[in-house]
C-alpha positions as CSV (number, residue, x, y, z in Angstrom):
1,M,7.5,-40.0,-35.1
2,H,7.5,-37.1,-32.7
3,N,6.2,-33.7,-33.8
4,E,5.0,-30.5,-32.1
5,T,2.1,-28.5,-33.4
6,K,1.0,-25.1,-32.2
7,N,-2.3,-23.4,-31.4
8,S,-5.3,-23.5,-33.9
9,D,-4.0,-26.5,-35.9
10,A,-3.3,-28.3,-32.7
11,A,-6.8,-27.6,-31.3
12,I,-8.4,-28.9,-34.5
13,K,-6.2,-32.0,-34.4
14,L,-7.1,-32.6,-30.8
15,K,-10.8,-32.2,-31.5
16,E,-10.6,-34.8,-34.3
17,K,-8.8,-37.3,-32.0
18,I,-11.2,-36.8,-29.1
19,D,-14.3,-37.0,-31.3
20,K,-13.3,-40.6,-32.1
21,V,-12.7,-41.7,-28.5
22,K,-15.3,-39.6,-26.5
23,V,-14.8,-41.1,-23.0
24,G,-11.9,-40.0,-20.9
25,M,-10.7,-40.4,-17.4
26,L,-10.8,-37.0,-15.7
27,T,-8.2,-36.6,-12.9
28,T,-8.4,-34.0,-10.2
29,E,-6.4,-33.4,-7.1
30,E,-8.6,-33.9,-4.1
31,K,-8.7,-31.8,-0.9
32,D,-6.4,-34.3,0.8
33,G,-3.8,-34.1,-2.0
34,Q,-4.7,-37.5,-3.5
35,L,-5.4,-37.8,-7.2
36,H,-8.8,-39.1,-8.2
37,S,-10.0,-40.2,-11.6
38,R,-13.4,-40.8,-13.0
39,P,-14.9,-41.5,-16.4
40,M,-16.4,-38.6,-18.2
41,H,-18.2,-38.5,-21.6
42,T,-17.1,-35.6,-23.7
43,T,-20.2,-33.7,-24.8
44,Q,-18.3,-31.5,-27.2
45,A,-14.7,-30.9,-28.2
46,E,-14.4,-27.5,-29.8
47,S,-11.8,-26.7,-32.4
48,T,-10.7,-23.9,-30.1
49,G,-9.3,-26.3,-27.4
50,I,-12.4,-26.1,-25.2
51,L,-13.9,-29.4,-23.9
52,W,-17.5,-29.5,-22.5
53,F,-19.1,-32.1,-20.1
54,F,-22.3,-32.2,-18.2
55,T,-22.0,-32.7,-14.5
56,S,-23.6,-32.0,-11.2
57,D,-22.5,-28.8,-9.4
58,R,-22.9,-30.7,-6.1
59,S,-20.4,-33.4,-7.1
60,D,-17.0,-33.8,-5.4
61,K,-15.2,-32.9,-8.6
62,A,-17.1,-29.6,-8.8
63,D,-16.3,-28.8,-5.2
64,V,-12.6,-29.5,-5.8
65,I,-12.5,-27.5,-9.0
66,E,-14.2,-24.5,-7.4
67,H,-12.3,-24.5,-4.1
68,K,-9.0,-26.4,-4.4
69,N,-7.4,-26.8,-7.8
70,R,-8.7,-26.0,-11.3
71,R,-5.8,-28.0,-13.0
72,V,-7.0,-31.3,-14.4
73,N,-5.9,-34.0,-16.7
74,L,-7.9,-36.2,-19.1
75,A,-6.7,-39.5,-20.4
76,Y,-8.4,-41.0,-23.4
77,A,-7.7,-44.5,-24.7
78,D,-9.1,-46.5,-27.5
79,P,-7.1,-49.8,-27.7
80,N,-9.1,-51.0,-30.7
81,S,-7.7,-48.2,-32.8
82,N,-4.5,-47.8,-30.8
83,T,-5.1,-44.2,-30.0
84,Y,-4.1,-42.6,-26.7
85,I,-4.5,-39.0,-25.7
86,S,-3.5,-37.0,-22.6
87,V,-4.9,-33.6,-22.1
88,S,-4.0,-31.0,-19.4
89,G,-5.9,-27.8,-18.7
90,R,-8.0,-25.7,-16.4
91,A,-11.5,-26.6,-15.4
92,E,-14.4,-24.5,-14.4
93,I,-18.1,-25.1,-13.5
94,V,-20.4,-23.2,-15.9
95,E,-24.1,-22.5,-15.1
96,D,-25.1,-21.2,-18.6
97,K,-28.5,-22.6,-19.4
98,G,-28.3,-21.4,-23.0
99,K,-25.0,-23.4,-23.5
100,M,-26.6,-26.4,-21.8
101,H,-29.5,-26.2,-24.2
102,D,-27.1,-26.1,-27.2
103,L,-25.2,-29.1,-25.9
104,W,-28.1,-31.2,-24.6
105,N,-28.4,-34.8,-25.9
106,P,-31.4,-37.0,-24.9
107,A,-29.0,-39.8,-23.9
108,L,-28.0,-37.6,-21.0
109,K,-31.3,-38.3,-19.3
110,A,-29.6,-41.5,-18.0
111,W,-27.7,-39.2,-15.6
112,F,-30.0,-36.2,-15.4
113,A,-33.6,-37.6,-15.2
114,D,-35.3,-34.2,-15.3
115,G,-33.2,-33.1,-18.3
116,L,-32.2,-29.5,-18.2
117,D,-34.6,-29.0,-15.3
118,T,-32.4,-31.2,-13.0
119,P,-31.7,-28.9,-10.0
120,D,-27.9,-29.4,-9.8
121,I,-27.1,-29.7,-13.6
122,S,-24.2,-27.7,-14.8
123,L,-21.4,-27.8,-17.3
124,L,-17.8,-28.6,-16.8
125,K,-15.6,-26.5,-19.2
126,I,-12.0,-27.5,-19.7
127,T,-9.7,-25.1,-21.4
128,V,-6.9,-27.2,-22.8
129,D,-3.4,-25.9,-22.4
130,Q,-1.5,-28.9,-23.8
131,A,-2.2,-32.3,-25.1
132,E,-0.2,-35.3,-26.4
133,Y,-1.4,-38.2,-28.5
134,W,0.0,-41.5,-29.6
135,D,-1.6,-43.6,-32.3
136,V,-0.4,-46.7,-34.2
137,T,-1.0,-46.4,-37.9
138,S,0.9,-49.4,-39.0
139,S,-0.5,-52.8,-39.8
140,K,-0.2,-55.7,-37.3
141,M,2.5,-57.2,-39.6
142,V,4.6,-54.0,-39.6
143,Q,4.2,-53.7,-35.8
144,L,5.4,-57.3,-35.3
145,Y,8.3,-56.7,-37.6
146,A,9.2,-53.5,-35.7
147,F,9.0,-55.2,-32.3
148,A,11.2,-58.1,-33.5
149,K,13.7,-55.7,-35.0
150,A,13.7,-53.7,-31.8
151,T,14.6,-56.8,-29.7
152,V,17.6,-57.5,-31.9
153,T,18.8,-53.9,-32.4
154,G,17.9,-52.5,-29.0
155,K,16.3,-49.5,-30.6
156,S,12.7,-48.4,-29.8
157,A,9.9,-49.9,-32.0
158,S,7.6,-47.0,-31.1
159,E,9.3,-44.6,-33.6
160,E,8.5,-47.0,-36.5
161,V,4.9,-47.9,-35.7
162,A,3.4,-45.0,-33.8
163,N,2.8,-41.3,-34.2
164,H,3.4,-39.2,-31.1
165,E,2.7,-35.5,-31.1
166,K,2.7,-32.7,-28.5
167,L,-0.1,-30.2,-29.1
168,N,0.4,-26.7,-27.6
169,I,-3.1,-25.2,-27.5
170,R,-2.4,-22.1,-25.4
């Protein structure tokens, strides 16, 4: 199934999907033009289409975002639940201590030993423009039947076993 959803409903749906997966691979374009991905734990997905992450303002990704290209992609995958999400948007480094305090979680001490007093701590804010998701909602038996049917008929099994939706946030 392929649908398109717009704006606030799309942002709410995206938040619900990301809240279940949490870790995504953030891709940026490096100064030499190469694409670079790294895992990032989503601190908060807002129902407005804003994603928040803690980061270091001295990191390579922060430097690239501030000086080269703010366009980013996040790819989330949860094979156990057959959910896959691709998000594109604009990133910025935010030094708002109040927002950091609101988003802080003690588990973040693993990366920021001095907590909110860590000298280079900052937030990465991603304003989502578009997203897509795929998830398989059918049972394994229905999936196997659809795959077998597809090999005989030559038609795609994905339409029978997966939901695919484009979410236009902005």
